[in-house]
MARLUMNU-532989 format. One record per atom (N, C-alpha, C): atom name; x, y, z; residue number from 1. Coordinates in steps of 0.05 Angstrom, whole numbers. Example, Ala and Ser with C-alpha at 12.3 -4.5 7.8 and 13.67 -1.06 7.14 Angstrom:
<pt atom="N" c1="264" c2="-114" c3="156" n="1"/>
<pt atom="CA" c1="246" c2="-90" c3="156" n="1"/>
<pt atom="C" c1="264" c2="-66" c3="156" n="1"/>
<pt atom="N" c1="257" c2="-45" c3="142" n="2"/>
<pt atom="CA" c1="273" c2="-21" c3="143" n="2"/>
<pt atom="C" c1="258" c2="1" c3="157" n="2"/>
! end
This chain:
<pt atom="N" c1="17" c2="-24" c3="0" n="1"/>
<pt atom="CA" c1="0" c2="0" c3="0" n="1"/>
<pt atom="C" c1="18" c2="25" c3="0" n="1"/>
<pt atom="N" c1="10" c2="44" c3="-16" n="2"/>
<pt atom="CA" c1="25" c2="69" c3="-18" n="2"/>
<pt atom="C" c1="15" c2="89" c3="3" n="2"/>
<pt atom="N" c1="33" c2="100" c3="19" n="3"/>
<pt atom="CA" c1="25" c2="119" c3="39" n="3"/>
<pt atom="C" c1="29" c2="147" c3="27" n="3"/>
<pt atom="N" c1="8" c2="163" c3="28" n="4"/>
<pt atom="CA" c1="9" c2="190" c3="17" n="4"/>
<pt atom="C" c1="12" c2="209" c3="41" n="4"/>
<pt atom="N" c1="26" c2="232" c3="36" n="5"/>
<pt atom="CA" c1="27" c2="252" c3="56" n="5"/>
<pt atom="C" c1="15" c2="278" c3="45" n="5"/>
<pt atom="N" c1="3" c2="293" c3="62" n="6"/>
<pt atom="CA" c1="-11" c2="317" c3="54" n="6"/>
<pt atom="C" c1="6" c2="341" c3="62" n="6"/>
<pt atom="N" c1="12" c2="359" c3="43" n="7"/>
<pt atom="CA" c1="28" c2="383" c3="48" n="7"/>
<pt atom="C" c1="15" c2="407" c3="35" n="7"/>
<pt atom="N" c1="21" c2="430" c3="45" n="8"/>
<pt atom="CA" c1="13" c2="455" c3="31" n="8"/>
<pt atom="C" c1="38" c2="467" c3="18" n="8"/>
<pt atom="N" c1="35" c2="472" c3="-9" n="9"/>
<pt atom="CA" c1="57" c2="484" c3="-24" n="9"/>
<pt atom="C" c1="46" c2="506" c3="-41" n="9"/>
<pt atom="N" c1="64" c2="523" c3="-52" n="10"/>
<pt atom="CA" c1="57" c2="544" c3="-69" n="10"/>
<pt atom="C" c1="49" c2="533" c3="-97" n="10"/>
<pt atom="N" c1="28" c2="543" c3="-108" n="11"/>
<pt atom="CA" c1="19" c2="534" c3="-135" n="11"/>
<pt atom="C" c1="41" c2="537" c3="-155" n="11"/>
<pt atom="N" c1="57" c2="558" c3="-152" n="12"/>
<pt atom="CA" c1="78" c2="563" c3="-172" n="12"/>
<pt atom="C" c1="101" c2="542" c3="-170" n="12"/>
<pt atom="N" c1="101" c2="526" c3="-149" n="13"/>
<pt atom="CA" c1="121" c2="505" c3="-146" n="13"/>
<pt atom="C" c1="111" c2="479" c3="-159" n="13"/>
<pt atom="N" c1="86" c2="478" c3="-169" n="14"/>
<pt atom="CA" c1="75" c2="454" c3="-182" n="14"/>
<pt atom="C" c1="79" c2="457" c3="-212" n="14"/>
<pt atom="N" c1="86" c2="434" c3="-224" n="15"/>
<pt atom="CA" c1="91" c2="434" c3="-253" n="15"/>
<pt atom="C" c1="73" c2="414" c3="-267" n="15"/>
<pt atom="N" c1="63" c2="422" c3="-290" n="16"/>
<pt atom="CA" c1="46" c2="404" c3="-306" n="16"/>
<pt atom="C" c1="64" c2="382" c3="-318" n="16"/>
<pt atom="N" c1="53" c2="358" c3="-320" n="17"/>
<pt atom="CA" c1="66" c2="336" c3="-334" n="17"/>
<pt atom="C" c1="65" c2="342" c3="-364" n="17"/>
<pt atom="N" c1="88" c2="345" c3="-376" n="18"/>
<pt atom="CA" c1="89" c2="354" c3="-404" n="18"/>
<pt atom="C" c1="77" c2="334" c3="-423" n="18"/>
<pt atom="N" c1="75" c2="309" c3="-416" n="19"/>
<pt atom="CA" c1="63" c2="289" c3="-434" n="19"/>
<pt atom="C" c1="35" c2="281" c3="-426" n="19"/>
<pt atom="N" c1="21" c2="299" c3="-411" n="20"/>
<pt atom="CA" c1="-6" c2="293" c3="-403" n="20"/>
<pt atom="C" c1="-23" c2="289" c3="-428" n="20"/>
<pt atom="N" c1="-36" c2="266" c3="-431" n="21"/>
<pt atom="CA" c1="-51" c2="260" c3="-456" n="21"/>
<pt atom="C" c1="-78" c2="274" c3="-458" n="21"/>
<pt atom="N" c1="-87" c2="285" c3="-436" n="22"/>
<pt atom="CA" c1="-114" c2="298" c3="-436" n="22"/>
<pt atom="C" c1="-113" c2="328" c3="-442" n="22"/>
<pt atom="N" c1="-132" c2="337" c3="-456" n="23"/>
<pt atom="CA" c1="-136" c2="365" c3="-461" n="23"/>
<pt atom="C" c1="-164" c2="372" c3="-450" n="23"/>
<pt atom="N" c1="-165" c2="380" c3="-424" n="24"/>
<pt atom="CA" c1="-190" c2="385" c3="-410" n="24"/>
<pt atom="C" c1="-196" c2="414" c3="-407" n="24"/>
<pt atom="N" c1="-186" c2="431" c3="-425" n="25"/>
<pt atom="CA" c1="-189" c2="459" c3="-422" n="25"/>
<pt atom="C" c1="-219" c2="468" c3="-421" n="25"/>
<pt atom="N" c1="-236" c2="453" c3="-434" n="26"/>
<pt atom="CA" c1="-265" c2="459" c3="-433" n="26"/>
<pt atom="C" c1="-277" c2="453" c3="-405" n="26"/>
<pt atom="N" c1="-263" c2="438" c3="-389" n="27"/>
<pt atom="CA" c1="-273" c2="431" c3="-362" n="27"/>
<pt atom="C" c1="-263" c2="451" c3="-341" n="27"/>
<pt atom="N" c1="-245" c2="469" c3="-348" n="28"/>
<pt atom="CA" c1="-234" c2="488" c3="-328" n="28"/>
<pt atom="C" c1="-256" c2="505" c3="-316" n="28"/>
<pt atom="N" c1="-273" c2="517" c3="-333" n="29"/>
<pt atom="CA" c1="-294" c2="535" c3="-322" n="29"/>
<pt atom="C" c1="-314" c2="520" c3="-304" n="29"/>
<pt atom="N" c1="-323" c2="496" c3="-311" n="30"/>
<pt atom="CA" c1="-340" c2="482" c3="-292" n="30"/>
<pt atom="C" c1="-326" c2="476" c3="-266" n="30"/>
<pt atom="N" c1="-301" c2="470" c3="-266" n="31"/>
<pt atom="CA" c1="-286" c2="465" c3="-242" n="31"/>
<pt atom="C" c1="-284" c2="491" c3="-225" n="31"/>
<pt atom="N" c1="-279" c2="513" c3="-239" n="32"/>
<pt atom="CA" c1="-278" c2="539" c3="-225" n="32"/>
<pt atom="C" c1="-305" c2="544" c3="-211" n="32"/>
<pt atom="N" c1="-327" c2="539" c3="-226" n="33"/>
<pt atom="CA" c1="-354" c2="543" c3="-214" n="33"/>
<pt atom="C" c1="-358" c2="525" c3="-190" n="33"/>
<pt atom="N" c1="-349" c2="501" c3="-192" n="34"/>
<pt atom="CA" c1="-352" c2="482" c3="-170" n="34"/>
<pt atom="C" c1="-336" c2="491" c3="-145" n="34"/>
<pt atom="N" c1="-311" c2="500" c3="-150" n="35"/>
<pt atom="CA" c1="-295" c2="509" c3="-127" n="35"/>
<pt atom="C" c1="-308" c2="534" c3="-114" n="35"/>
<pt atom="N" c1="-319" c2="552" c3="-130" n="36"/>
<pt atom="CA" c1="-332" c2="575" c3="-119" n="36"/>
<pt atom="C" c1="-357" c2="568" c3="-103" n="36"/>
<pt atom="N" c1="-372" c2="548" c3="-112" n="37"/>
<pt atom="CA" c1="-396" c2="540" c3="-99" n="37"/>
<pt atom="C" c1="-391" c2="522" c3="-74" n="37"/>
<pt atom="N" c1="-373" c2="503" c3="-77" n="38"/>
<pt atom="CA" c1="-370" c2="483" c3="-56" n="38"/>
<pt atom="C" c1="-343" c2="484" c3="-41" n="38"/>
<pt atom="N" c1="-325" c2="501" c3="-51" n="39"/>
<pt atom="CA" c1="-298" c2="501" c3="-39" n="39"/>
<pt atom="C" c1="-280" c2="481" c3="-52" n="39"/>
<pt atom="N" c1="-255" c2="482" c3="-45" n="40"/>
<pt atom="CA" c1="-235" c2="463" c3="-56" n="40"/>
<pt atom="C" c1="-231" c2="440" c3="-38" n="40"/>
<pt atom="N" c1="-234" c2="416" c3="-48" n="41"/>
<pt atom="CA" c1="-232" c2="392" c3="-31" n="41"/>
<pt atom="C" c1="-210" c2="373" c3="-39" n="41"/>
<pt atom="N" c1="-209" c2="366" c3="-65" n="42"/>
<pt atom="CA" c1="-191" c2="345" c3="-74" n="42"/>
<pt atom="C" c1="-163" c2="355" c3="-80" n="42"/>
<pt atom="N" c1="-143" c2="345" c3="-66" n="43"/>
<pt atom="CA" c1="-116" c2="354" c3="-70" n="43"/>
<pt atom="C" c1="-105" c2="346" c3="-98" n="43"/>
<pt atom="N" c1="-85" c2="361" c3="-106" n="44"/>
<pt atom="CA" c1="-70" c2="354" c3="-130" n="44"/>
<pt atom="C" c1="-49" c2="334" c3="-122" n="44"/>
<pt atom="N" c1="-46" c2="312" c3="-137" n="45"/>
<pt atom="CA" c1="-26" c2="292" c3="-131" n="45"/>
<pt atom="C" c1="-2" c2="297" c3="-149" n="45"/>
<pt atom="N" c1="22" c2="299" c3="-136" n="46"/>
<pt atom="CA" c1="46" c2="305" c3="-150" n="46"/>
<pt atom="C" c1="68" c2="285" c3="-141" n="46"/>
<pt atom="N" c1="89" c2="284" c3="-156" n="47"/>
<pt atom="CA" c1="112" c2="267" c3="-148" n="47"/>
<pt atom="C" c1="132" c2="284" c3="-132" n="47"/>
<pt atom="N" c1="155" c2="273" c3="-125" n="48"/>
<pt atom="CA" c1="174" c2="287" c3="-108" n="48"/>
<pt atom="C" c1="185" c2="312" c3="-121" n="48"/>
<pt atom="N" c1="182" c2="315" c3="-147" n="49"/>
<pt atom="CA" c1="192" c2="339" c3="-161" n="49"/>
<pt atom="C" c1="170" c2="359" c3="-166" n="49"/>
<pt atom="N" c1="146" c2="354" c3="-154" n="50"/>
<pt atom="CA" c1="123" c2="371" c3="-157" n="50"/>
<pt atom="C" c1="110" c2="370" c3="-185" n="50"/>
<pt atom="N" c1="114" c2="349" c3="-199" n="51"/>
<pt atom="CA" c1="102" c2="345" c3="-226" n="51"/>
<pt atom="C" c1="75" c2="332" c3="-221" n="51"/>
<pt atom="N" c1="54" c2="342" c3="-234" n="52"/>
<pt atom="CA" c1="27" c2="333" c3="-229" n="52"/>
<pt atom="C" c1="24" c2="304" c3="-240" n="52"/>
<pt atom="N" c1="13" c2="287" c3="-222" n="53"/>
<pt atom="CA" c1="6" c2="260" c3="-230" n="53"/>
<pt atom="C" c1="-24" c2="258" c3="-234" n="53"/>
<pt atom="N" c1="-40" c2="274" c3="-219" n="54"/>
<pt atom="CA" c1="-69" c2="275" c3="-221" n="54"/>
<pt atom="C" c1="-78" c2="303" c3="-211" n="54"/>
<pt atom="N" c1="-94" c2="316" c3="-228" n="55"/>
<pt atom="CA" c1="-105" c2="342" c3="-220" n="55"/>
<pt atom="C" c1="-98" c2="365" c3="-238" n="55"/>
<pt atom="N" c1="-92" c2="359" c3="-263" n="56"/>
<pt atom="CA" c1="-84" c2="381" c3="-282" n="56"/>
<pt atom="C" c1="-106" c2="402" c3="-284" n="56"/>
<pt atom="N" c1="-131" c2="393" c3="-287" n="57"/>
<pt atom="CA" c1="-154" c2="412" c3="-290" n="57"/>
<pt atom="C" c1="-158" c2="428" c3="-265" n="57"/>
<pt atom="N" c1="-156" c2="415" c3="-241" n="58"/>
<pt atom="CA" c1="-158" c2="430" c3="-216" n="58"/>
<pt atom="C" c1="-136" c2="450" c3="-214" n="58"/>
<pt atom="N" c1="-112" c2="443" c3="-222" n="59"/>
<pt atom="CA" c1="-89" c2="461" c3="-222" n="59"/>
<pt atom="C" c1="-95" c2="486" c3="-238" n="59"/>
<pt atom="N" c1="-105" c2="482" c3="-263" n="60"/>
<pt atom="CA" c1="-111" c2="504" c3="-280" n="60"/>
<pt atom="C" c1="-133" c2="522" c3="-269" n="60"/>
<pt atom="N" c1="-153" c2="509" c3="-257" n="61"/>
<pt atom="CA" c1="-175" c2="524" c3="-245" n="61"/>
<pt atom="C" c1="-165" c2="541" c3="-221" n="61"/>
<pt atom="N" c1="-148" c2="529" c3="-205" n="62"/>
<pt atom="CA" c1="-137" c2="544" c3="-182" n="62"/>
<pt atom="C" c1="-120" c2="568" c3="-192" n="62"/>
<pt atom="N" c1="-105" c2="563" c3="-213" n="63"/>
<pt atom="CA" c1="-89" c2="585" c3="-224" n="63"/>
<pt atom="C" c1="-107" c2="608" c3="-234" n="63"/>
<pt atom="N" c1="-129" c2="600" c3="-248" n="64"/>
<pt atom="CA" c1="-147" c2="620" c3="-258" n="64"/>
<pt atom="C" c1="-161" c2="636" c3="-236" n="64"/>
<pt atom="N" c1="-164" c2="623" c3="-213" n="65"/>
<pt atom="CA" c1="-176" c2="636" c3="-190" n="65"/>
<pt atom="C" c1="-156" c2="653" c3="-174" n="65"/>
<pt atom="N" c1="-131" c2="651" c3="-181" n="66"/>
<pt atom="CA" c1="-110" c2="666" c3="-168" n="66"/>
<pt atom="C" c1="-102" c2="655" c3="-141" n="66"/>
<pt atom="N" c1="-107" c2="629" c3="-137" n="67"/>
<pt atom="CA" c1="-99" c2="616" c3="-112" n="67"/>
<pt atom="C" c1="-69" c2="612" c3="-113" n="67"/>
<pt atom="N" c1="-55" c2="620" c3="-92" n="68"/>
<pt atom="CA" c1="-26" c2="618" c3="-91" n="68"/>
<pt atom="C" c1="-15" c2="593" c3="-79" n="68"/>
<pt atom="N" c1="-29" c2="580" c3="-61" n="69"/>
<pt atom="CA" c1="-20" c2="555" c3="-49" n="69"/>
<pt atom="C" c1="-43" c2="536" c3="-47" n="69"/>
<pt atom="N" c1="-36" c2="511" c3="-46" n="70"/>
<pt atom="CA" c1="-57" c2="491" c3="-44" n="70"/>
<pt atom="C" c1="-45" c2="466" c3="-32" n="70"/>
<pt atom="N" c1="-62" c2="450" c3="-19" n="71"/>
<pt atom="CA" c1="-53" c2="425" c3="-9" n="71"/>
<pt atom="C" c1="-48" c2="406" c3="-32" n="71"/>
<pt atom="N" c1="-29" c2="389" c3="-28" n="72"/>
<pt atom="CA" c1="-23" c2="369" c3="-48" n="72"/>
<pt atom="C" c1="-16" c2="343" c3="-34" n="72"/>
<pt atom="N" c1="-20" c2="321" c3="-48" n="73"/>
<pt atom="CA" c1="-12" c2="295" c3="-38" n="73"/>
<pt atom="C" c1="12" c2="287" c3="-54" n="73"/>
<pt atom="N" c1="31" c2="275" c3="-40" n="74"/>
<pt atom="CA" c1="54" c2="265" c3="-55" n="74"/>
<pt atom="C" c1="59" c2="236" c3="-48" n="74"/>
<pt atom="N" c1="69" c2="222" c3="-67" n="75"/>
<pt atom="CA" c1="76" c2="194" c3="-64" n="75"/>
<pt atom="C" c1="105" c2="193" c3="-54" n="75"/>
<pt atom="N" c1="111" c2="176" c3="-35" n="76"/>
<pt atom="CA" c1="139" c2="173" c3="-26" n="76"/>
<pt atom="C" c1="157" c2="165" c3="-49" n="76"/>
<pt atom="N" c1="182" c2="174" c3="-48" n="77"/>
<pt atom="CA" c1="201" c2="168" c3="-69" n="77"/>
<pt atom="C" c1="203" c2="139" c3="-76" n="77"/>
<pt atom="N" c1="202" c2="122" c3="-56" n="78"/>
<pt atom="CA" c1="205" c2="93" c3="-59" n="78"/>
<pt atom="C" c1="184" c2="81" c3="-78" n="78"/>
<pt atom="N" c1="162" c2="95" c3="-81" n="79"/>
<pt atom="CA" c1="140" c2="84" c3="-98" n="79"/>
<pt atom="C" c1="138" c2="98" c3="-125" n="79"/>
<pt atom="N" c1="157" c2="115" c3="-131" n="80"/>
<pt atom="CA" c1="156" c2="129" c3="-157" n="80"/>
<pt atom="C" c1="160" c2="110" c3="-180" n="80"/>
<pt atom="N" c1="146" c2="114" c3="-201" n="81"/>
<pt atom="CA" c1="149" c2="97" c3="-225" n="81"/>
<pt atom="C" c1="169" c2="109" c3="-244" n="81"/>
! end
C-alpha cells in the first residue's frame, strides 16, 4: 500500500506533466464554478519533483482563481514509477 502525505505548497512550485494526454481545457470553467460553490476539496497529486500525477484541470482552475498555495498529496520516493 502506498502511503500519501498531505502538504501545503505554493501553486507556482507545481509543474504540469508535459506528456499529459488529456486536453481538458473545456472543463476548467465548470471546475472553477464548483470550487466557488463548494470550496476546494480534492488535492492535486504530485511526485517528489512537484510534477502533477493527477489534478491538471484542478491546477488550471486554481491558477485562474488566483490561488497561490494549495494542499497536495505526494507519493513517497520509494514508490515512484
